[in-house]
All heavy atoms as a GROMACS GRO file, in nm:
protein
  494
    1MET      N    1   1.013  -1.372   4.570
    1MET     CA    2   1.066  -1.422   4.439
    1MET      C    3   0.974  -1.400   4.328
    1MET      O    4   1.006  -1.357   4.222
    1MET     CB    5   1.098  -1.566   4.454
    1MET     CG    6   1.237  -1.610   4.495
    1MET     SD    7   1.361  -1.578   4.363
    1MET     CE    8   1.461  -1.712   4.411
    2SER      N    9   0.846  -1.414   4.364
    2SER     CA   10   0.745  -1.406   4.250
    2SER      C   11   0.738  -1.256   4.202
    2SER      O   12   0.713  -1.237   4.093
    2SER     CB   13   0.608  -1.450   4.294
    2SER     OG   14   0.564  -1.375   4.405
    3THR      N   15   0.753  -1.163   4.295
    3THR     CA   16   0.743  -1.020   4.250
    3THR      C   17   0.857  -0.982   4.168
    3THR      O   18   0.841  -0.908   4.063
    3THR     CB   19   0.734  -0.932   4.371
    3THR    OG1   20   0.849  -0.945   4.451
    3THR    CG2   21   0.598  -0.956   4.446
    4LEU      N   22   0.970  -1.040   4.194
    4LEU     CA   23   1.092  -1.003   4.112
    4LEU      C   24   1.075  -1.068   3.977
    4LEU      O   25   1.104  -1.003   3.882
    4LEU     CB   26   1.219  -1.064   4.181
    4LEU     CG   27   1.350  -1.036   4.113
    4LEU    CD1   28   1.369  -0.886   4.106
    4LEU    CD2   29   1.459  -1.094   4.180
    5SER      N   30   1.031  -1.196   3.966
    5SER     CA   31   1.017  -1.254   3.832
    5SER      C   32   0.908  -1.182   3.754
    5SER      O   33   0.902  -1.165   3.634
    5SER     CB   34   0.991  -1.396   3.839
    5SER     OG   35   0.869  -1.424   3.917
    6GLY      N   36   0.796  -1.132   3.834
    6GLY     CA   37   0.686  -1.050   3.768
    6GLY      C   38   0.741  -0.927   3.710
    6GLY      O   39   0.699  -0.888   3.602
    7ASP      N   40   0.823  -0.855   3.786
    7ASP     CA   41   0.880  -0.734   3.731
    7ASP      C   42   0.973  -0.753   3.618
    7ASP      O   43   0.979  -0.677   3.526
    7ASP     CB   44   0.949  -0.658   3.845
    7ASP     CG   45   0.863  -0.602   3.956
    7ASP    OD1   46   0.738  -0.586   3.930
    7ASP    OD2   47   0.910  -0.575   4.071
    8ARG      N   48   1.046  -0.866   3.624
    8ARG     CA   49   1.135  -0.900   3.520
    8ARG      C   50   1.062  -0.923   3.387
    8ARG      O   51   1.094  -0.882   3.277
    8ARG     CB   52   1.221  -1.009   3.558
    8ARG     CG   53   1.326  -1.044   3.459
    8ARG     CD   54   1.413  -1.156   3.505
    8ARG     NE   55   1.548  -1.137   3.466
    8ARG     CZ   56   1.645  -1.207   3.500
    8ARG    NH1   57   1.627  -1.318   3.576
    8ARG    NH2   58   1.766  -1.185   3.450
    9ALA      N   59   0.951  -0.995   3.402
    9ALA     CA   60   0.868  -1.015   3.282
    9ALA      C   61   0.817  -0.890   3.221
    9ALA      O   62   0.811  -0.877   3.108
    9ALA     CB   63   0.763  -1.122   3.317
   10ALA      N   64   0.769  -0.794   3.310
   10ALA     CA   65   0.715  -0.675   3.262
   10ALA      C   66   0.826  -0.591   3.189
   10ALA      O   67   0.798  -0.528   3.088
   10ALA     CB   68   0.648  -0.592   3.383
   11THR      N   69   0.944  -0.588   3.252
   11THR     CA   70   1.054  -0.520   3.194
   11THR      C   71   1.099  -0.583   3.058
   11THR      O   72   1.118  -0.510   2.964
   11THR     CB   73   1.176  -0.526   3.286
   11THR    OG1   74   1.143  -0.467   3.417
   11THR    CG2   75   1.289  -0.448   3.228
   12ASP      N   76   1.098  -0.713   3.054
   12ASP     CA   77   1.133  -0.777   2.923
   12ASP      C   78   1.033  -0.745   2.813
   12ASP      O   79   1.070  -0.714   2.706
   12ASP     CB   80   1.135  -0.930   2.942
   12ASP     CG   81   1.251  -0.975   3.021
   12ASP    OD1   82   1.351  -0.895   3.034
   12ASP    OD2   83   1.260  -1.086   3.068
   13ARG      N   84   0.898  -0.739   2.847
   13ARG     CA   85   0.798  -0.703   2.754
   13ARG      C   86   0.817  -0.559   2.706
   13ARG      O   87   0.806  -0.529   2.589
   13ARG     CB   88   0.660  -0.722   2.815
   13ARG     CG   89   0.607  -0.860   2.810
   13ARG     CD   90   0.458  -0.876   2.836
   13ARG     NE   91   0.424  -0.812   2.960
   13ARG     CZ   92   0.420  -0.868   3.074
   13ARG    NH1   93   0.447  -0.998   3.085
   13ARG    NH2   94   0.385  -0.801   3.187
   14ALA      N   95   0.852  -0.473   2.800
   14ALA     CA   96   0.857  -0.336   2.763
   14ALA      C   97   0.978  -0.307   2.674
   14ALA      O   98   0.973  -0.229   2.580
   14ALA     CB   99   0.879  -0.254   2.899
   15VAL      N  100   1.089  -0.376   2.705
   15VAL     CA  101   1.211  -0.370   2.624
   15VAL      C  102   1.179  -0.426   2.488
   15VAL      O  103   1.226  -0.372   2.388
   15VAL     CB  104   1.332  -0.438   2.689
   15VAL    CG1  105   1.447  -0.456   2.600
   15VAL    CG2  106   1.371  -0.365   2.808
   16LEU      N  107   1.118  -0.530   2.478
   16LEU     CA  108   1.092  -0.600   2.353
   16LEU      C  109   0.988  -0.525   2.266
   16LEU      O  110   0.984  -0.524   2.136
   16LEU     CB  111   1.041  -0.742   2.366
   16LEU     CG  112   1.155  -0.834   2.410
   16LEU    CD1  113   1.098  -0.972   2.442
   16LEU    CD2  114   1.267  -0.846   2.316
   17GLU      N  115   0.898  -0.442   2.321
   17GLU     CA  116   0.792  -0.370   2.258
   17GLU      C  117   0.848  -0.258   2.179
   17GLU      O  118   0.795  -0.219   2.084
   17GLU     CB  119   0.696  -0.317   2.353
   17GLU     CG  120   0.562  -0.388   2.344
   17GLU     CD  121   0.460  -0.334   2.445
   17GLU    OE1  122   0.435  -0.213   2.436
   17GLU    OE2  123   0.418  -0.403   2.526
   18VAL      N  124   0.949  -0.188   2.230
   18VAL     CA  125   0.996  -0.061   2.166
   18VAL      C  126   1.050  -0.082   2.031
   18VAL      O  127   1.002  -0.024   1.932
   18VAL     CB  128   1.105   0.004   2.248
   18VAL    CG1  129   1.167   0.121   2.176
   18VAL    CG2  130   1.041   0.046   2.382
   19PRO      N  131   1.142  -0.179   2.000
   19PRO     CA  132   1.186  -0.194   1.856
   19PRO      C  133   1.070  -0.254   1.771
   19PRO      O  134   1.059  -0.213   1.657
   19PRO     CB  135   1.291  -0.304   1.871
   19PRO     CG  136   1.342  -0.298   2.012
   19PRO     CD  137   1.221  -0.260   2.089
   20SER      N  138   0.976  -0.334   1.823
   20SER     CA  139   0.873  -0.390   1.737
   20SER      C  140   0.786  -0.277   1.696
   20SER      O  141   0.736  -0.280   1.584
   20SER     CB  142   0.798  -0.505   1.809
   20SER     OG  143   0.724  -0.452   1.921
   21LYS      N  144   0.760  -0.187   1.780
   21LYS     CA  145   0.666  -0.063   1.746
   21LYS      C  146   0.736   0.019   1.639
   21LYS      O  147   0.680   0.067   1.553
   21LYS     CB  148   0.632   0.012   1.867
   21LYS     CG  149   0.541  -0.060   1.960
   21LYS     CD  150   0.434   0.028   2.011
   21LYS     CE  151   0.358  -0.051   2.119
   21LYS     NZ  152   0.217  -0.086   2.064
   22ARG      N  153   0.866   0.038   1.651
   22ARG     CA  154   0.944   0.117   1.557
   22ARG      C  155   0.941   0.054   1.427
   22ARG      O  156   0.915   0.109   1.320
   22ARG     CB  157   1.090   0.131   1.608
   22ARG     CG  158   1.160   0.229   1.526
   22ARG     CD  159   1.301   0.254   1.573
   22ARG     NE  160   1.310   0.252   1.714
   22ARG     CZ  161   1.426   0.205   1.784
   22ARG    NH1  162   1.522   0.153   1.717
   22ARG    NH2  163   1.430   0.191   1.907
   23ILE      N  164   0.968  -0.081   1.415
   23ILE     CA  165   0.960  -0.163   1.300
   23ILE      C  166   0.822  -0.165   1.235
   23ILE      O  167   0.810  -0.140   1.113
   23ILE     CB  168   1.017  -0.299   1.326
   23ILE    CG1  169   1.160  -0.301   1.353
   23ILE    CG2  170   0.985  -0.395   1.198
   23ILE    CD1  171   1.220  -0.425   1.408
   24GLN      N  172   0.729  -0.173   1.321
   24GLN     CA  173   0.588  -0.174   1.270
   24GLN      C  174   0.550  -0.044   1.200
   24GLN      O  175   0.496  -0.031   1.101
   24GLN     CB  176   0.492  -0.198   1.388
   24GLN     CG  177   0.346  -0.200   1.350
   24GLN     CD  178   0.248  -0.233   1.468
   24GLN    OE1  179   0.298  -0.240   1.578
   24GLN    NE2  180   0.118  -0.233   1.434
   25SER      N  181   0.598   0.078   1.263
   25SER     CA  182   0.566   0.201   1.204
   25SER      C  183   0.639   0.217   1.077
   25SER      O  184   0.588   0.284   0.979
   25SER     CB  185   0.594   0.309   1.311
   25SER     OG  186   0.736   0.323   1.333
   26MET      N  187   0.760   0.173   1.071
   26MET     CA  188   0.834   0.175   0.949
   26MET      C  189   0.774   0.097   0.834
   26MET      O  190   0.766   0.137   0.719
   26MET     CB  191   0.989   0.134   0.966
   26MET     CG  192   1.062   0.233   1.046
   26MET     SD  193   1.231   0.180   1.101
   26MET     CE  194   1.291   0.099   0.955
   27LEU      N  195   0.722  -0.028   0.866
   27LEU     CA  196   0.660  -0.112   0.770
   27LEU      C  197   0.525  -0.047   0.728
   27LEU      O  198   0.493  -0.053   0.609
   27LEU     CB  199   0.637  -0.245   0.829
   27LEU     CG  200   0.753  -0.338   0.841
   27LEU    CD1  201   0.720  -0.468   0.912
   27LEU    CD2  202   0.811  -0.367   0.705
   28GLU      N  203   0.455   0.012   0.823
   28GLU     CA  204   0.327   0.081   0.778
   28GLU      C  205   0.358   0.199   0.688
   28GLU      O  206   0.280   0.215   0.595
   28GLU     CB  207   0.250   0.129   0.908
   28GLU     CG  208   0.191   0.025   0.987
   28GLU     CD  209   0.115   0.070   1.114
   28GLU    OE1  210   0.132   0.186   1.148
   28GLU    OE2  211   0.060  -0.014   1.186
   29ALA      N  212   0.462   0.277   0.720
   29ALA     CA  213   0.497   0.381   0.627
   29ALA      C  214   0.533   0.335   0.484
   29ALA      O  215   0.489   0.385   0.381
   29ALA     CB  216   0.602   0.462   0.682
   30ALA      N  217   0.607   0.221   0.482
   30ALA     CA  218   0.650   0.167   0.345
   30ALA      C  219   0.524   0.107   0.276
   30ALA      O  220   0.502   0.130   0.159
   30ALA     CB  221   0.747   0.049   0.380
   31ALA      N  222   0.426   0.048   0.350
   31ALA     CA  223   0.309  -0.004   0.290
   31ALA      C  224   0.224   0.107   0.230
   31ALA      O  225   0.172   0.091   0.116
   31ALA     CB  226   0.231  -0.083   0.393
   32VAL      N  227   0.213   0.218   0.298
   32VAL     CA  228   0.130   0.330   0.253
   32VAL      C  229   0.204   0.386   0.120
   32VAL      O  230   0.125   0.416   0.023
   32VAL     CB  231   0.123   0.439   0.356
   32VAL    CG1  232   0.075   0.574   0.292
   32VAL    CG2  233   0.032   0.400   0.465
   33SER      N  234   0.330   0.394   0.121
   33SER     CA  235   0.401   0.447   0.004
   33SER      C  236   0.381   0.347  -0.114
   33SER      O  237   0.354   0.393  -0.231
   33SER     CB  238   0.547   0.466   0.035
   33SER     OG  239   0.563   0.559   0.117
   34VAL      N  240   0.399   0.213  -0.100
   34VAL     CA  241   0.387   0.116  -0.208
   34VAL      C  242   0.239   0.129  -0.262
   34VAL      O  243   0.227   0.121  -0.386
   34VAL     CB  244   0.426  -0.021  -0.156
   34VAL    CG1  245   0.382  -0.125  -0.251
   34VAL    CG2  246   0.576  -0.024  -0.120
   35SER      N  247   0.146   0.130  -0.168
   35SER     CA  248   0.003   0.139  -0.218
   35SER      C  249  -0.019   0.266  -0.291
   35SER      O  250  -0.090   0.257  -0.398
   35SER     CB  251  -0.084   0.124  -0.088
   35SER     OG  252  -0.075   0.014  -0.025
   36ARG      N  253   0.027   0.375  -0.246
   36ARG     CA  254   0.000   0.502  -0.310
   36ARG      C  255   0.060   0.507  -0.454
   36ARG      O  256  -0.001   0.536  -0.544
   36ARG     CB  257   0.055   0.616  -0.228
   36ARG     CG  258   0.030   0.756  -0.288
   36ARG     CD  259   0.084   0.866  -0.202
   36ARG     NE  260   0.007   0.871  -0.077
   36ARG     CZ  261   0.063   0.886   0.048
   36ARG    NH1  262   0.195   0.897   0.061
   36ARG    NH2  263  -0.012   0.889   0.152
   37TYR      N  264   0.187   0.476  -0.449
   37TYR     CA  265   0.261   0.477  -0.586
   37TYR      C  266   0.210   0.360  -0.675
   37TYR      O  267   0.217   0.380  -0.804
   37TYR     CB  268   0.407   0.489  -0.570
   37TYR     CG  269   0.444   0.620  -0.504
   37TYR    CD1  270   0.493   0.627  -0.378
   37TYR    CD2  271   0.424   0.738  -0.567
   37TYR    CE1  272   0.530   0.741  -0.312
   37TYR    CE2  273   0.447   0.860  -0.504
   37TYR     CZ  274   0.504   0.868  -0.382
   37TYR     OH  275   0.533   0.985  -0.315
   38GLY      N  276   0.170   0.252  -0.630
   38GLY     CA  277   0.117   0.145  -0.701
   38GLY      C  278  -0.014   0.192  -0.768
   38GLY      O  279  -0.034   0.174  -0.891
   39LEU      N  280  -0.096   0.256  -0.703
   39LEU     CA  281  -0.221   0.318  -0.760
   39LEU      C  282  -0.188   0.415  -0.870
   39LEU      O  283  -0.253   0.419  -0.977
   39LEU     CB  284  -0.307   0.379  -0.656
   39LEU     CG  285  -0.436   0.434  -0.694
   39LEU    CD1  286  -0.527   0.324  -0.763
   39LEU    CD2  287  -0.509   0.500  -0.574
   40VAL      N  288  -0.090   0.507  -0.844
   40VAL     CA  289  -0.049   0.599  -0.935
   40VAL      C  290  -0.009   0.535  -1.067
   40VAL      O  291  -0.050   0.580  -1.186
   40VAL     CB  292   0.056   0.695  -0.880
   40VAL    CG1  293   0.116   0.784  -0.992
   40VAL    CG2  294  -0.001   0.789  -0.774
   41VAL      N  295   0.078   0.435  -1.064
   41VAL     CA  296   0.119   0.358  -1.178
   41VAL      C  297   0.010   0.299  -1.255
   41VAL      O  298   0.002   0.314  -1.376
   41VAL     CB  299   0.228   0.258  -1.135
   41VAL    CG1  300   0.259   0.161  -1.257
   41VAL    CG2  301   0.352   0.322  -1.090
   42VAL      N  302  -0.083   0.235  -1.181
   42VAL     CA  303  -0.202   0.174  -1.252
   42VAL      C  304  -0.285   0.277  -1.330
   42VAL      O  305  -0.321   0.261  -1.443
   42VAL     CB  306  -0.284   0.099  -1.148
   42VAL    CG1  307  -0.418   0.054  -1.214
   42VAL    CG2  308  -0.208  -0.031  -1.105
   43LEU      N  309  -0.318   0.393  -1.257
   43LEU     CA  310  -0.383   0.494  -1.326
   43LEU      C  311  -0.313   0.558  -1.446
   43LEU      O  312  -0.384   0.587  -1.549
   43LEU     CB  313  -0.435   0.601  -1.224
   43LEU     CG  314  -0.532   0.562  -1.118
   43LEU    CD1  315  -0.547   0.662  -1.011
   43LEU    CD2  316  -0.658   0.513  -1.173
   44LEU      N  317  -0.188   0.576  -1.433
   44LEU     CA  318  -0.107   0.629  -1.547
   44LEU      C  319  -0.110   0.526  -1.664
   44LEU      O  320  -0.128   0.569  -1.774
   44LEU     CB  321   0.034   0.652  -1.502
   44LEU     CG  322   0.056   0.779  -1.429
   44LEU    CD1  323   0.192   0.787  -1.381
   44LEU    CD2  324   0.021   0.901  -1.516
   45LEU      N  325  -0.100   0.398  -1.638
   45LEU     CA  326  -0.105   0.298  -1.742
   45LEU      C  327  -0.240   0.302  -1.812
   45LEU      O  328  -0.254   0.292  -1.933
   45LEU     CB  329  -0.075   0.155  -1.690
   45LEU     CG  330   0.070   0.134  -1.661
   45LEU    CD1  331   0.092   0.002  -1.595
   45LEU    CD2  332   0.162   0.144  -1.787
   46ILE      N  333  -0.347   0.313  -1.737
   46ILE     CA  334  -0.485   0.319  -1.799
   46ILE      C  335  -0.501   0.439  -1.881
   46ILE      O  336  -0.547   0.432  -1.991
   46ILE     CB  337  -0.592   0.320  -1.684
   46ILE    CG1  338  -0.599   0.183  -1.625
   46ILE    CG2  339  -0.723   0.350  -1.739
   46ILE    CD1  340  -0.679   0.169  -1.500
   47GLY      N  341  -0.443   0.554  -1.842
   47GLY     CA  342  -0.453   0.674  -1.914
   47GLY      C  343  -0.370   0.668  -2.041
   47GLY      O  344  -0.412   0.714  -2.144
   48VAL      N  345  -0.251   0.612  -2.037
   48VAL     CA  346  -0.169   0.598  -2.156
   48VAL      C  347  -0.229   0.501  -2.251
   48VAL      O  348  -0.217   0.526  -2.383
   48VAL     CB  349  -0.023   0.543  -2.109
   48VAL    CG1  350   0.059   0.501  -2.233
   48VAL    CG2  351   0.043   0.657  -2.036
   49LEU      N  352  -0.298   0.393  -2.216
   49LEU     CA  353  -0.354   0.298  -2.303
   49LEU      C  354  -0.471   0.364  -2.378
   49LEU      O  355  -0.509   0.304  -2.484
   49LEU     CB  356  -0.403   0.177  -2.227
   49LEU     CG  357  -0.289   0.087  -2.179
   49LEU    CD1  358  -0.344  -0.030  -2.088
   49LEU    CD2  359  -0.210   0.028  -2.295
   50LYS      N  360  -0.524   0.471  -2.332
   50LYS     CA  361  -0.636   0.542  -2.408
   50LYS      C  362  -0.592   0.596  -2.535
   50LYS      O  363  -0.675   0.621  -2.625
   50LYS     CB  364  -0.697   0.651  -2.324
   50LYS     CG  365  -0.767   0.594  -2.192
   50LYS     CD  366  -0.888   0.512  -2.230
   50LYS     CE  367  -0.940   0.451  -2.104
   50LYS     NZ  368  -1.049   0.358  -2.130
   51PHE      N  369  -0.462   0.608  -2.558
   51PHE     CA  370  -0.416   0.660  -2.683
   51PHE      C  371  -0.357   0.562  -2.778
   51PHE      O  372  -0.288   0.590  -2.876
   51PHE     CB  373  -0.297   0.766  -2.650
   51PHE     CG  374  -0.352   0.885  -2.572
   51PHE    CD1  375  -0.334   0.894  -2.436
   51PHE    CD2  376  -0.417   0.981  -2.639
   51PHE    CE1  377  -0.379   1.006  -2.368
   51PHE    CE2  378  -0.466   1.090  -2.567
   51PHE     CZ  379  -0.445   1.099  -2.429
   52THR      N  380  -0.389   0.434  -2.754
   52THR     CA  381  -0.339   0.324  -2.842
   52THR      C  382  -0.440   0.292  -2.951
   52THR      O  383  -0.559   0.320  -2.938
   52THR     CB  384  -0.313   0.194  -2.758
   52THR    OG1  385  -0.436   0.153  -2.698
   52THR    CG2  386  -0.212   0.215  -2.649
   53PRO      N  387  -0.399   0.234  -3.070
   53PRO     CA  388  -0.491   0.202  -3.175
   53PRO      C  389  -0.603   0.108  -3.128
   53PRO      O  390  -0.717   0.127  -3.180
   53PRO     CB  391  -0.406   0.142  -3.284
   53PRO     CG  392  -0.266   0.193  -3.249
   53PRO     CD  393  -0.260   0.213  -3.100
   54GLY      N  394  -0.581   0.018  -3.037
   54GLY     CA  395  -0.675  -0.068  -2.997
   54GLY      C  396  -0.791  -0.006  -2.933
   54GLY      O  397  -0.913  -0.042  -2.948
   55GLU      N  398  -0.757   0.093  -2.841
   55GLU     CA  399  -0.857   0.167  -2.779
   55GLU      C  400  -0.949   0.248  -2.871
   55GLU      O  401  -1.060   0.265  -2.863
   55GLU     CB  402  -0.801   0.247  -2.667
   55GLU     CG  403  -0.749   0.178  -2.547
   55GLU     CD  404  -0.859   0.127  -2.454
   55GLU    OE1  405  -0.966   0.191  -2.449
   55GLU    OE2  406  -0.831   0.030  -2.391
   56ALA      N  407  -0.870   0.309  -2.969
   56ALA     CA  408  -0.942   0.392  -3.069
   56ALA      C  409  -1.045   0.303  -3.148
   56ALA      O  410  -1.154   0.348  -3.181
   56ALA     CB  411  -0.840   0.461  -3.161
   57ALA      N  412  -1.005   0.182  -3.185
   57ALA     CA  413  -1.088   0.095  -3.256
   57ALA      C  414  -1.201   0.045  -3.178
   57ALA      O  415  -1.314   0.029  -3.223
   57ALA     CB  416  -1.004  -0.033  -3.311
   58GLY      N  417  -1.176   0.034  -3.045
   58GLY     CA  418  -1.290  -0.012  -2.955
   58GLY      C  419  -1.396   0.092  -2.933
   58GLY      O  420  -1.516   0.058  -2.902
   59ILE      N  421  -1.364   0.223  -2.945
   59ILE     CA  422  -1.457   0.329  -2.919
   59ILE      C  423  -1.528   0.368  -3.052
   59ILE      O  424  -1.639   0.432  -3.041
   59ILE     CB  425  -1.397   0.448  -2.846
   59ILE    CG1  426  -1.502   0.533  -2.779
   59ILE    CG2  427  -1.320   0.522  -2.944
   59ILE    CD1  428  -1.444   0.634  -2.687
   60GLN      N  429  -1.480   0.323  -3.171
   60GLN     CA  430  -1.546   0.369  -3.297
   60GLN      C  431  -1.691   0.322  -3.306
   60GLN      O  432  -1.772   0.409  -3.348
   60GLN     CB  433  -1.461   0.318  -3.410
   60GLN     CG  434  -1.341   0.408  -3.439
   60GLN     CD  435  -1.258   0.348  -3.550
   60GLN    OE1  436  -1.286   0.237  -3.610
   60GLN    NE2  437  -1.163   0.424  -3.594
   61PRO      N  438  -1.733   0.205  -3.269
   61PRO     CA  439  -1.870   0.173  -3.280
   61PRO      C  440  -1.964   0.258  -3.184
   61PRO      O  441  -2.071   0.293  -3.227
   61PRO     CB  442  -1.880   0.032  -3.234
   61PRO     CG  443  -1.742  -0.023  -3.245
   61PRO     CD  444  -1.653   0.090  -3.227
   62LEU      N  445  -1.909   0.305  -3.075
   62LEU     CA  446  -1.988   0.392  -2.989
   62LEU      C  447  -2.005   0.532  -3.048
   62LEU      O  448  -2.117   0.589  -3.026
   62LEU     CB  449  -1.923   0.405  -2.848
   62LEU     CG  450  -1.909   0.270  -2.770
   62LEU    CD1  451  -1.827   0.297  -2.649
   62LEU    CD2  452  -2.048   0.225  -2.727
   63LEU      N  453  -1.905   0.575  -3.114
   63LEU     CA  454  -1.909   0.705  -3.185
   63LEU      C  455  -2.000   0.708  -3.299
   63LEU      O  456  -2.066   0.804  -3.343
   63LEU     CB  457  -1.772   0.753  -3.218
   63LEU     CG  458  -1.680   0.785  -3.099
   63LEU    CD1  459  -1.541   0.822  -3.151
   63LEU    CD2  460  -1.728   0.898  -3.013
   64ARG      N  461  -2.009   0.593  -3.369
   64ARG     CA  462  -2.090   0.585  -3.492
   64ARG      C  463  -2.245   0.585  -3.458
   64ARG      O  464  -2.320   0.645  -3.525
   64ARG     CB  465  -2.065   0.457  -3.564
   64ARG     CG  466  -1.931   0.464  -3.646
   64ARG     CD  467  -1.915   0.340  -3.732
   64ARG     NE  468  -1.771   0.336  -3.768
   64ARG     CZ  469  -1.710   0.223  -3.775
   64ARG    NH1  470  -1.759   0.111  -3.763
   64ARG    NH2  471  -1.586   0.222  -3.819
   65THR      N  472  -2.271   0.524  -3.346
   65THR     CA  473  -2.414   0.514  -3.301
   65THR      C  474  -2.465   0.657  -3.250
   65THR      O  475  -2.584   0.680  -3.244
   65THR     CB  476  -2.445   0.412  -3.203
   65THR    OG1  477  -2.360   0.437  -3.088
   65THR    CG2  478  -2.410   0.273  -3.261
   66ALA      N  479  -2.364   0.739  -3.205
   66ALA     CA  480  -2.402   0.865  -3.133
   66ALA      C  481  -2.444   0.967  -3.247
   66ALA      O  482  -2.515   1.066  -3.220
   66ALA     CB  483  -2.299   0.915  -3.060
   67ARG      N  484  -2.402   0.952  -3.367
   67ARG     CA  485  -2.422   1.044  -3.470
   67ARG      C  486  -2.566   1.034  -3.530
   67ARG      O  487  -2.643   0.974  -3.547
   67ARG     CB  488  -2.324   1.039  -3.583
   67ARG     CG  489  -2.190   1.078  -3.544
   67ARG     CD  490  -2.093   1.073  -3.662
   67ARG     NE  491  -1.960   1.108  -3.606
   67ARG     CZ  492  -1.856   1.113  -3.687
   67ARG    NH1  493  -1.863   1.081  -3.821
   67ARG    NH2  494  -1.739   1.134  -3.639
   0.00000   0.00000   0.00000
């Protein structure tokens, strides 16, 4: 009886592992995509903000001392 229940437990674990690994890999792929495109958005925003009047006013003192 103990070998049967031991085999059953191993089978149950094997059956339950397959979907969880599939879900885990899908979640990892989604996390990589979110991280990648989140970084792209942040860098684009930083780049766009370089063309605002506030940034131009902030760099003027540095340009005056360089001359």
